[in-house]
N, C-alpha and C positions, 0 to 999 in steps of 0.2 A: 498396525495389523497384528491380530492375536496369533501366536504360535501355539500349535497344539502340544500340550504337555504330556510326555509319555508316562505310562504306569497310572493313569487316572481314568476312572470309569467315564463312558460317555454320558451317563445320567448325571454324574456329578459336574461334569464340564458344562453341560447344557444348562444345569440349574444355576451355575456360577454366571453364566452369560445372561441368563434370564434376569437375574438380580442386579446386573451391571456393577457388580462388586469390583472387577477388574477392569482397568482401562488398558493396561499392559500385562500380559502373561509372559513370563520368562522361563527358560529351561532350568534356572535354579530352583523353581517351584516344583518339588517333587510331590509325590502323592500326599506324603505326611505333612508337609508344609502347606500344601493346598487345603488340606483339612483343617489344619490350625487356623488359617487366615478365615476359612469360612466359619469356624466356631466363634472367632472374634466378632465377625458380622452378626451371627445369630445373637451373640450376647450384647449387642449394641455398642460395642467398643469401637468398631471400625465400619463405616459405611461404604467407602470407596478406596481403592488402591490405584494410585496414578503412576507417573513416571518415576524414573530413578533419579535420585538427588545426588548420590555419591556412591562410588563402588570401590571396594578394596578386595585384598585376598581373603579376608576373614568374614566380611559381611557386605550387604548393599543395603543402603537407606533409601526408602521410597517416600514420596510424598502421599499422604493420605488424607481422607476427610472423615470427621466424626459424624454422628447422627445429628449433632447440633450445628453442622456446618464448620466447626473448627478444624483448623489446619493440624495435621498430625505428621509426626516422623516415625515411619515403621521400619524398624531395623530387623533384617532377616540374616541370621547367621547362616553361612555356607556349612553344609554338612558332608561335603565330599571333597575335602582338601587336606592333604597330609601336611602341608605347610602350616596350617593352623594349629594342628596338634603339636608340631615342634615348637612353635611360637609361644604357646601359652604354658608350656612345661614348667618354666621357671617361676611362674605366678601362682600355679596350683600346688607346687610342692611345699609342704608345711602349712597349707590351708586345710583345716579339718573339714570343710564343706565338700572337699574333693575325695577324701581319704576311702570312702565306701564305693567309689565308682571305678570299676576296672578300666585300664587303658584301652583295652580292646573294644569296649563299648563307647565308641566315638559320639555316637548320637546322644546318649545320656550325658556325656561329658560337655557337649555344646548346650544341652538343655540346662545344665547347671550353670554354665558360663553366662548364658542369658539371664538366668535368675540372679546371678551375683550382680550383673550390672544394674538390674532392676533395684536391688537391695542397697547397692552402693549409692545410686542416685537418690533414692529415698532418704538414705542416711545423711548424705551431703545437704540436700535441700532442707532437711529438718534442722541441720546446724547452720543455716542461713547461706550455704554456698549457692552461687548463681550457676545452677545446672538445669537442663531441661527437666520438665516435670514428669516423672514416670507415671504412666497411666495404667499400663497393663502388660503382662507377659505371658506367654504360653508357648511350651516347647522351645523352638529356636527363633521365635519372634517376639520382638520388644516394641511396644508402642509408647511414644513419648510426645511431648508438645514439640511443635515445630519452631525452630528458631529461624526466622526469616518471613516471608510473605509471598503468597500466591505460587507456591511451589519453588520459589527461589530461595535457597539457604542464605544465611548471613555469611559474610566473607570470614574466612579464617584469618588468624592474627598476622600470618605472613602476607596475606593479600590486602590488609587494611591500609587505608591511606589517611593522609591528614595527621594531625597531632597525636602521637602515640603516648605522650607523657601522662595524661590522665588514666589511660589503660595500664600503664606501668605501675601506676600507684594503686589503682583499684585491684589489679591482680595480686598484689602483695597481701591485701586484706583478704582476698579469696583464698590464697595459700594458708593463711593463718587459721582461717574458719576450717578449712578442709583437714589440716593436719592436727591442730590442737583442739578443735571442738568436735568435728565428726570422727577424729582419730583414724584418718585414712590417709594413705600416700598414693597418689595418682599412679606413679610408676611408669608413665609413658607421656609425660607432659612436656609439650614443646609448642612452637608457634603453629603446628599442624593440628593441635588438639584443644585449641582456644579459638571461639567465635567472637566477633565483635558485632554487636547488635544494639542500636540505639545508643551508641557511644559507651557501652559497657562490655566488659569481657564475660564470656560464658564458657565454662569448662565442659568439655564433652568427652565421649569415648572413655568411660571410667570402668569398663569391665575388668581390666586387669588391676584395678586399684586393691592395695592390700591393707590389712590392718597393722597397727603399729607393732604388734607382737610379731609379725612375720620376720623370719631370720634375715631377710635381705631388705627390710623396710628402710634401714638408714642408707644402704647403697642406692636404692631406688630414689629415695628423696634427693640425694646429692646430685644424681644424674639429671633429675628434673630441674633442679635449681640451676645447673650448669647449662642446660639447654636454653632456658629462659634468659639467663645472663648473657649468653653468647648472642642470642637474637637481639636483645635490646641494647647491647653495647654496639652492635653493628648499625641498628637503625636510629638510636637516639644518643648513642654514647654513654649510656649508664648500665652498670650491672646492678644485680640484686645486692642490696646492702648486706654487709657481713653481719651486722646486728640481727637481721632477719634470718639469715642462714642459721646463726647460732640458736635463736629462739625456736625455729622449727626442729633443728636436731635435738634440742633438749626435750621438746614434746615427744619426739620419737623414743628417745632413750628412757623416758618416764613411762612410756607406754609398754 
């Protein structure tokens, strides 16, 4: 059942219904976000927006459909949460992309955050890192390829079953590509930000990823590696090799 969205004109609401763009309309869609989604529809980026795939404090991800029938992941950043502002502070300090945005302009900050994730995805993918394909972004909405099928997302690493040894080996290659080729540190990498699809690891949620020149890049890298080592040591009895840690740290120091 559709829920009426406050602060949106009756004409716009009826137009959206007529176009069958939305299957589910939620209160997180304020007038500005609704307008952005509709513009993505007009530009033939997004044809349908369906149910929620995942929901967090900072954003919600929806299953969408493109005009060619392709499954899409549509990430909508929330613009009305003070927790979000606090959580991203440590990642934007020292990043020149955010220096011109006053902290009081929270919506513009979120728009820049969505743009940053799009660019990080594009940069990682260009370096060969297995991440969702960035398709478009506008305002607080990011459109990506969908990892999974028919609206069901791929399992996260902590949910994965079976032999994780090949994932363990492959993920080390992805880390090298991300840090030493794309020259980015994920900065929030753990078993909750890696998907397993078709027996391969996919790195997701890269909005907070920082360049190697970031003043806390080495700190963030070590935390990422510790998170993954702890997970794999519990699941398969293996930590990430010290040789890998050293190689990645050297890449950061050179950056």
